[in-house]
C-alpha positions, -999 to +999 in steps of 0.1 A: +301+286-331+302+301-363+302+269-384+271+254-362+248+256-389+269+230-410+264+206-387+225+213-374+209+233-403+181+245-379+206+265-358+219+300-368+223+337-356+210+368-362+217+400-342+236+379-321+211+358-309+205+318-311+180+309-339+158+276-343+144+273-376+149+313-378+130+317-348+148+336-322+151+318-289+140+347-268+105+337-287+107+303-276+118+307-243+108+333-215+137+319-188+111+310-164+115+274-167+133+247-190+122+241-226+128+209-244+122+213-280+116+186-304+120+187-339+104+164-364+115+176-396+153+169-385+144+135-374+126+128-410+161+144-423+183+119-404+166+089-412+163+097-447+200+104-448+208+073-435+187+051-453+194+069-486+236+062-478+223+023-474+200+020-505+232+029-525+247-008-519+214-028-503+172-033-504+173-012-468+144-005-444+147+018-415+129+008-380+129+036-355+137+024-322+103+035-299+123+035-266+145+065-278+112+090-284+076+083-271+064+117-287+037+108-313+045+133-333+081+117-340+064+085-348+042+095-371+066+119-390+089+089-394+058+063-404+046+090-426+084+086-445+078+051-448+101+041-420+092+007-397+095+007-359+114-012-335+098-021-301+106-041-270+079-040-246+039-047-248+041-007-237+059-002-270+036-027-291+006-006-281+023+026-285+031+015-319-003+006-330-017+036-318+009+059-343-003+036-371+022+013-376+013-018-393+020-054-373+042-063-407+064-028-400+073-041-365+104-057-354+101-069-316+133-073-298+133-087-263+153-113-244+120-122-229+086-114-232+050-116-209+027-141-222+003-120-235+027-096-252+044-127-270+006-142-275-004-107-294+029-106-315+025-138-331-013-134-337-008-101-354+016-115-381+045-090-365+073-084-393+101-100-370+101-112-334+134-111-320+146-147-304+178-145-280+180-177-262+165-215-270+140-207-237+122-180-257+121-198-288+103-227-271+080-198-259+069-187-296+068-218-306+040-231-284+020-201-290+023-205-327+015-238-325-018-230-307-029-205-332-018-225-362+004-198-379+042-195-382+060-168-366+085-149-383+118-146-362+152-129-360+179-148-342+198-122-321+236-130-316+266-110-304+294-114-331+320-096-306+333-104-275+352-075-267+360-074-230+342-049-209+317-045-234+278-047-228+277-076-251+308-096-237+303-130-232+273-140-209+252-109-218+216-108-214+211-098-251+218-122-275+232-159-280+272-157-274+288-172-306+296-203-285+259-206-287+249-190-317+251-217-342+230-245-320+204-220-313+204-210-352+202-248-361+173-250-333+153-224-351+158-235-386+145-269-378+116-253-362+080-261-380+063-233-361+089-206-364+108-191-400+142-177-395+133-146-412+167-130-401+201-131-384+202-098-363+231-078-342+236-045-325+267-035-314+248-014-283+277+021-282+276+057-296+297+046-326+317+074-348+339+047-364+331+029-394+359+007-389+338-002-356+306-009-372+324-032-402+339-055-371+308-060-359+289-065-395+318-089-410+310-109-375+277-112-377+282-123-422+308-148-405+281-164-388+257-161-417+279-180-435+284-207-415+249-215-407+230-211-436+214-239-448+232-255-482+219-237-510+198-212-488+215-182-478+199-155-453+187-127-471+179-104-445+203-092-420+197-065-391+222-044-381+207-028-353+217+007-341+244+022-321+251+049-343+262+082-325+238+116-327+246+129-364+262+162-356+282+142-333+292+118-358+300+142-387+318+167-362+345+138-363+345+137-401+323+105-401+290+104-428+265+078-431+280+071-467+310+058-449+292+033-427+267+020-454+304+016-473+320-003-442+286-029-442+288-032-478+325-042-475+320-065-445+290-086-462+311-092-493+321-125-483+280-138-487+271-155-515+242-131-521+240-094-515+211-094-483+186-070-476+193-048-446+173-038-413+184-006-395+177+003-361+189+038-357+174+055-326+202+082-313+213+091-348+177+100-355+165+118-328+196+127-309+200+160-324+163+163-332+158+182-299+173+217-281+171+223-247+170+261-230+181+264-196+188+293-171+222+287-155+214+290-115+247+291-101+287+287-108+313+272-085+350+269-086+367+242-069+405+239-071+411+248-104+382+237-120+350+261-130+315+248-129+283+262-144+252+250-127+224+241-151+185+244-139+178+218-165+185+185-150+199+149-149+165+139-139+157+141-178+195+145-190+200+107-184+234+109-169+259+079-186+296+084-184+304+086-224+275+112-230+273+148-232+245+171-236+267+199-251+264+235-248+259+268-268+250+299-258+220+317-264+235+353-270+270+359-280+286+395-286+318+395-305+335+414-279+327+394-247+355+370-228+347+333-234+357+309-205+364+270-199+338+256-181+319+222-168+283+222-167+268+202-141+231+204-125+221+211-088+213+174-081+237+162-050+247+130-074+279+127-090+265+136-126+273+162-154+260+177-186+294+180-205+327+183-192+353+207-210+329+233-226+335+271-237+305+291-233+304+336-227+309+349-197+272+357-201+256+324-203+253+331-163+227+354-170+217+349-204+211+308-204+227+281-225+212+258-250+217+222-249+220+199-281+220+161-285+194+158-258+168+143-279+172+106-277+158+088-249+158+117-223+120+125-220+115+086-222+139+080-194+129+113-177+126+109-135+102+126-109+135+133-088+151+163-069+140+190-099+112+198-120+107+180-153+108+208-184+082+218-200+084+194-235+074+206-268+069+199-307+087+230-332+071+222-365+086+231-400+070+263-396+083+275-365+048+268-346+055+256-310+032+231-294+035+223-255+031+187-249+040+185-210+041+215-185+038+223-151+001+207-152+006+175-160+042+171-139+013+181-110-004+152-119+020+131-117+031+138-081-003+138-068-009+103-086+023+087-069+030+105-040+002+126-026+016+154-027+007+190-044+032+204-064+015+241-075+050+250-089+057+276-059+047+258-028+042+221-018+016+202+005+003+169+022-028+170+003-058+165+035-072+128+036-097+113+061-066+107+081-053+138+083-080+167+078 
């Protein structure tokens, strides 16, 4: 805990209290309800660190995956720093345009699309439209012919086939190695599409540059084998899949090591390609902090649990993901304990296993790290209220974006239930009144 500022510069300690950007936690959170605070300046710093590392070896562009965070304050801050955006749906296309991203700054990835979405991507001159299959290629060709344009596409492949991995043979995403060459040849021959890039994505919380090297080398092998004679591929999309920055650095890895791994993996190509990166978790995973009360504790056999008020309806429960708790107040004379942290849902979910916290965390509450990526996007209305969600700017000013009133509107619209925060009742209508 004493070294936390080295990993997360926005955190610190003042008179035993956790501070965020120099502001004490108790000025940001009154313990009455969980809070999720986003820090746009940290997201920008993370993106800048990664792009700078790769720029030492390549011409590089970073396209922030919008699916990892829909908050305008994050998207517009990254756009203002010159980054592009990656989308996967018509909804994200509309959000990206509202955030000010130009069509040429958009990479659109998806195994399939609605006709209307595909038509809009082609008509707008989207920077890159991802193609996963012959079937989707044919649909894009149809739209391009109908509009009299040539679509810019990136063919997505799976250069690795690791047993048990999501991208093993037969995945819904990307073309397997046994079909990638045929798909690339088919796309290269298309008069309606231009193959501007090849794309691969590892889909894992990667902290090991050697794993990244294997993925990139696999992409390089395919690029070398399928490029037309005398016309090598000059743009490669390396996707994302890196772990949150502070977790990656905690194990001794750095953005520079991943950039060097990519450089070494691509040295078999006749020309140094330009690079696209799509880091979501690396950029926003540690760009938010949660605050939560501890509503209970439990001892079961030799296992001790603290039960967090902030729940897995916003902290998405995945077996390889942890939301690391930290104390909000410390006393050097107080004993600490080893605990697991879970929520109060009747589901086999947890926030973090094998945490160490002071005994007073039950009274004081906890801070929750690593909760910036995907959480507010994939949040669900079930079991417990969602936290208040806000943005903390670089000057320590807090702006609340979502709270009880907005959640009550959602419940009312979906379920016909009025949630006042203290009582719940069925809304009368013509049948029940």
